[in-house]
N, C-alpha and C positions, 0 to 999 in steps of 0.2 A: 354076781351082784354084790353090792356093798352092804355089809351088815352094820346096823347102827347099834352097837353094844357099848358097854361101859368103857372100853379101851378107846373108842372114838371120842367119847365125851372127855376123857382124860387128855387125849392128844389135843383136842380143841381148847381145853383150859390151858394146857402147857403152851400152846401156840399163842393164846391171848396174853399169858404172862410174859412170854418171850417178846412179843411185840411191845408190851408195856415197858419192859426192862430195856430193850434196845432203843425204843423211842426216848426214854428218859435219859439213859446214859450214853447213847451213841448218836442218834439222829438229831436230837435237839442241840447238843453241843456243836456238832458239825455244822448244822444250819446256822447257829449263832456265829461261829467262826467265819463261815462263808458270808453271812450278812455283814459282819464287821469288816471283813476284807473288801466287800463290795462298797461299803461306805467309805473306807479309806481310799479306795481307787477313785470313787466318784469325787471325793474331796480333792484328791491330787489332780484329777482332770480339771475340776473347776479352778483350782489354783493355777494350773498350767495355762488355762485359757485366760485367766486374769493377768498373769505375768506376760503372756503373749500380747494381749491388748496394751498393757503398759509399755512393753518394748516397742510396739508399733507406734504408740503415741510419742514416745521419746525419740524414736527415729524420725518421725514426721517433724517434731520440733527441732531436732538436730539438723535435718535437711533444710528446714526453713531458715535457721540461723546461718547455716553454711551458704545458702543462696544470698541472704542479706549481706554476709561478710564478703562474698565474691562481688556483689554489686557495689558495695562500699569501696572495695579494693580497686575495682575498675574505675570508679569515679575518682578516687585518689590518684590512680595511675594517669588518668586523662588530665587531671589538674596539674600533676607534676610534669607531664609531657608539655602541656601548654606553657607552664612557667619556664621550663627548660628552653622551649622554643623562643619565648620572649627574651630570656637571658642571652641566648645565642644571637638573636637579632641585635640586641644591645651591644654585645661584645664585638660582633662583626661591624656594626656601624662605628663603634669607637675605633676599631682597628683601621677601618677605611679612612676615618677622619685623620687619625695619626699618620697613616701612610700618605694621605693627600697633603697634610701639613709638612711632613718630612720632604716629600717630593717638591713642594713649593719652595721650601727653604734651600734644598739642593739646587733647584733651577736658579734661584736668586743668586746663590753663591757662585754657580758656574757662570752666570751672566756677568757678575761683578768681576770674577777672575778673567773672563774673556775680554771685558772692556779694559781692565788693567793691562792685560797682555797686549791688546791692540795699541793702547797708549804707549807702552814700553817699546813695542815693535815700531810704532810710528817714529818715536824719538831715535831709535837705533837706525831705522831706515834713512832718516834725514841726515844723521851723522855719517852713515856709511855712504850715502849719495854725495855728501859734501866732500868726503875723503876721495871718492872715485873721481869727482869733478876736478879736484885739485891735482890728482895724479895725471888725469888726462890732459888738463890745460897746462899743468906744470907750474902753476902759480896758486896762491891762496885766494880764496873768495871772500 
């Protein structure tokens, strides 16, 4: 059995003093350091969440601006394509008109040269036929 004598009381007092000293110099500072660390970690987590939200907001704004820019670029591209097609049509129409005018001028020149050649050939044919007739008949006409 356990005897409750003076040694037990001294050990009980020593234990109480030891708990008081350890609590004062060891446990409270450790708990304070752990509490401070937990507060720093919680603050860092809150800041990380806030930064994450800010990044998501900025990404959403960036994507919206990118979509708007793509839409605007598509509109400008369509407008430029329409304008290029109009210019192409105008240039082709001008080229066709010039080709038609040139072709008409060439046809007129060829027709004039053909009529001039006919007239010259007609004169030469008359002269040649007169010469042939004179040789055949042996006299001048």
